[in-house]
N, C-alpha and C positions, 0 to 999 in steps of 0.2 A: 360291190355294193354299194350303191350311195346311201348317204344320212343324211338327214335331216333333224337341225335344230331349231328350237323355237323359242322366243322371247317376245310378250306382248306390254304397252305401255299403256297403260291410263290417266291420260292429263285433264285437267280441269283448269278452265281461265285462260286468260290472256297470254303472250308467250312471256313477257315481262313479271305479270304478277302471278300467273299462275303457278302451277306445280302437277307433277307427276311420279307415276308410282312404275317403274319398271320391274316385271316379274318373268323370272329363268324359267320356263317353263319345261324343258326339256331334261335339264339336272336337277330341278328342283330345290335348287339353292337359296330360295330366299327372293324376296323383294328389296328392291333398293330406291330410295326418291332420290328425284331429278328435279331438278330448278335451271332457270335462266340464268340466275343467279351461280350457281355451281357453273354454269358451262361458262363464263364470260367473267368472273371475278373470282371469289374464295371458293373451293370445294364445301367447306362446312360441313363435314359429314355426308354431305349427296355425290352422288356420280354423274356422268357428262358422258355423251356420246363420243368422247376424244378418249375419254378413260376407258371405254369399253372398247373401242380401236388397241390403243392400247396395250388391254390384256389381250385381246385377240392374236396381234400381232407380235409380242413379244413371246409367248406361246408356241404360234407355229413356226415361227422363226427357229426356234429353241430346238423342235422336232424336226424340222426342215434339215438344220446344223449337225444335228446329232445323228439321223440317219446317214447322211453322207457321209458325215468320218466316220461311220462305224463300216458303212460300204466299202472306204478306203482302206480299211482295214485297222483303223487308230482310235475306238471308240473314246470317246470322252468320258471320265471319273465325274463331270461337273460342268453346266453352264450357267452362267448367269445374264441373263438379258433383260436389258431394261428398255423400255419404249416410249420415248417421250412426243409426245403429237399436240403439236401447236394450233391452236384455233384463235383469228383474229376473228372479233365480230365484223360482220358487213362484208367480211371477205372470205371464211373459211378456212377447211385446216389447211394452212400452210405448210406445213412440213412434218416427216416424221424421223426422230432420231433413234437409231438404234445403236446401243452398246453392250457389247459380248465382252463377259471376259469369261475364258474357258481352263480349265484340268485337261490335259489331252494327252498323256505319255507316249513318245514316241513321234511327235508331230512339232515342227519347229515354227517359229512364230511368221513365217512366209507362209508357210502350209495354211495354218489357220487362217490368216486374212483372208488367202483364195477358199477355200472352203466357207468363210462367211461370208465374202460378197458373191459366192452363188446361192448361198441358202437366201438372201436378202433378194435377189433377182427372181428365183424360183420357186419360194414357199407361196403356198394357195393366198395366203394374205397380200403377201406383195402384190401377185397376180392381180388379186382384187382391186386392189388401191393404185394400179400404173398413173394415174391422175395427179398423183402426188408424189414430190420429190421426196425420196426416202434416202437418206446419207446412214454409213454404220462407222463406228470406232470400233474393231476387234483387237485382243489381246489375249495373250495366255497368263495365268495364274502364276 
């Protein structure tokens, strides 16, 4: 069964002087402010499209890796995934770096790295972002 998730943004003003509010409609987790300054400089308590992509990518990757490890008979106890999305004003998103540390009983470092590389390649968010360079560091805890 397909699912659709929805969010919307209300933006007022110009790109550099204006601001917006993102509302997470599907989850009802609330609203988050967004500005150009938060995107191109310091966050200062506001989010950005890149932070939202980082959240989506880190969670999707973690789910894909957990599923693959479990399917291989080595379910993880814990996965901690960080996604760093780099944005260059005037250029766009220039890369995503995933870092994962896992606690996976019965799996060696090579097996974990191979599973993580496969998850990086095959998680739905990675597939949606194929126009972006995605790198990975994976290690066992």
